[in-house]
Legacy VTK file of the C-alpha trace (Angstrom):
# vtk DataFile Version 3.0
C-alpha trace
ASCII
DATASET POLYDATA
POINTS 57 float
48.865 51.047 -56.685
50.913 51.250 -53.568
54.519 50.220 -53.970
56.887 49.669 -51.025
59.257 52.629 -50.752
61.840 50.828 -48.596
63.147 47.304 -48.499
61.974 45.197 -45.555
64.757 43.843 -43.398
65.410 40.106 -43.151
64.391 40.021 -39.500
61.067 41.745 -40.217
60.382 39.363 -43.098
61.269 36.321 -40.997
59.055 37.493 -38.112
56.100 37.646 -40.471
56.789 34.191 -41.883
57.447 32.485 -38.537
53.747 32.344 -37.595
53.275 29.234 -39.757
55.647 27.233 -37.595
53.498 27.946 -34.525
50.187 26.652 -35.929
49.123 23.458 -34.199
47.890 20.407 -36.043
44.148 19.701 -35.785
42.927 17.489 -32.961
41.679 14.044 -33.907
38.913 12.081 -32.204
37.849 8.457 -32.523
34.729 7.769 -34.580
32.045 6.170 -32.348
31.051 3.750 -35.146
34.325 2.416 -36.556
36.824 3.891 -34.029
38.900 5.392 -36.842
40.582 8.742 -36.114
38.775 11.703 -37.694
38.522 15.462 -37.312
35.808 16.589 -34.867
32.437 17.837 -36.202
32.986 16.159 -39.567
31.755 13.057 -41.351
33.931 10.002 -40.843
35.698 9.303 -44.128
35.870 5.559 -43.499
32.288 4.680 -42.478
30.365 7.824 -43.510
28.609 8.409 -40.165
28.009 11.736 -38.458
26.219 12.103 -35.089
25.112 8.471 -35.192
23.481 8.715 -38.627
24.782 7.493 -41.959
25.341 10.529 -44.156
27.276 9.071 -47.094
27.339 5.599 -48.590
LINES 1 58
57 0 1 2 3 4 5 6 7 8 9 10 11 12 13 14 15 16 17 18 19 20 21 22 23 24 25 26 27 28 29 30 31 32 33 34 35 36 37 38 39 40 41 42 43 44 45 46 47 48 49 50 51 52 53 54 55 56
């Protein structure tokens, strides 16, 4: 197995880890049935509707 031959510097390590701080939170849209906020293209967790049809009970 490959083993690192040299220690990575703190700045190089921190550059790699800093990408997580730049990720944006997912957009939320209002459900057309119950007007609860939900993630787009997903079943509403409160009423169970998706694209105008009841998917879950």
